[in-house]
N, C-alpha and C positions, 0 to 999 in steps of 0.2 A: 486802290486798283491801279495797275501799271497800264499806260496806254501809249500810243505812238507819240502823242504830244509831250509826254514825259521822257521817253526814250530817244526820240529823234526830233527835238524841237527845231523849228525854223526861226523862232524868235524867243528870247528870254528877257524878262525883266528882273532886276534885282531891286527889291523894295527895301529900302534902308541901306542902299549901296553907299559906301563911304571912302574917303581918301585915307582914312586911318586903317592901316592894315591889321591892327590889333583887334578891330571890331569884326564880328562875323560878316556883315555885309561888305566890308572892305576886302576881306580875305577871299570871300567867294568871287567877287568881281575880278580881283586880280588873277585868280585861278582861271577863270573863263578867258580873260585876255591873254595870259600866258599860254593857255592851251589852244589859242587861236580858234575860238569858237567861230564857225563860218557863217552863222546866221545873223539876224538883226539882234542888237543887244541894246537894252535901255535900262535906265536907272531912275528910281523914284527917290528923291531927297529934297524936301522943300527948302532946305537951307543953301543948296548949291545949284549952279546952272550947268556945271560940268563936274563929273567925278571920274578920276583916273582916265581922262580924255574922252569919256562917253558923255553925251548930252544927258542932263538930268532934268526930269520933269518935276514940277512942283506938286502935282497930285495925279491920281490914277485917271481921272476923267480926261486929262490931256493926252494920255497914252494911246497909241494906236492899238489894234487888236494884237494880242500876244499869245503864243501857244503855251509857254511855261512861265510860272512866277516862282522866284526863290525869295522867300519872305523872311527878312531878318529885322523884325521890329518887335516892340513890347507886345506881350500876349493879349493885352486888353484891346488891341487894334486888329487882331487877327481875323476874327469872324467877319467884320464889316468889310475888311479888305478882300477876303476871299469871295464874299457875296457880290461885291462890285465887279471883280475881275471875272467871275464865272457868268454873271448875268449881262454885263455891259461890254465886256472885252473878249468874250468867248474863250476865255483861258480854261484849259482843260488839264494842265499838269501843274501840281503844286508841290514844293519843297519848303517846309516851314522850319526855320531855326529860331526858336523862342523860348523864353522861360516864364 
């Protein structure tokens, strides 16, 4: 279902954001930065404190409420990630890049 949180987000988190532009999470984050996304931008990467100049959170619980999540992680973590975001962070827009 397409909704305003997906089409016109005020905040986006890239879960699996990376400094490596060859990785999906790295390329998506770079595209958002290059496109000058006007809202709040967050990254979840437990191995980094900053990714491409954006503060990186170690886990979802530390994250503020966010409209849309772009999830670029292994498929075995997707369901739990979506459940936490939907129920605890009021996230309503999801884009999943996984295999």
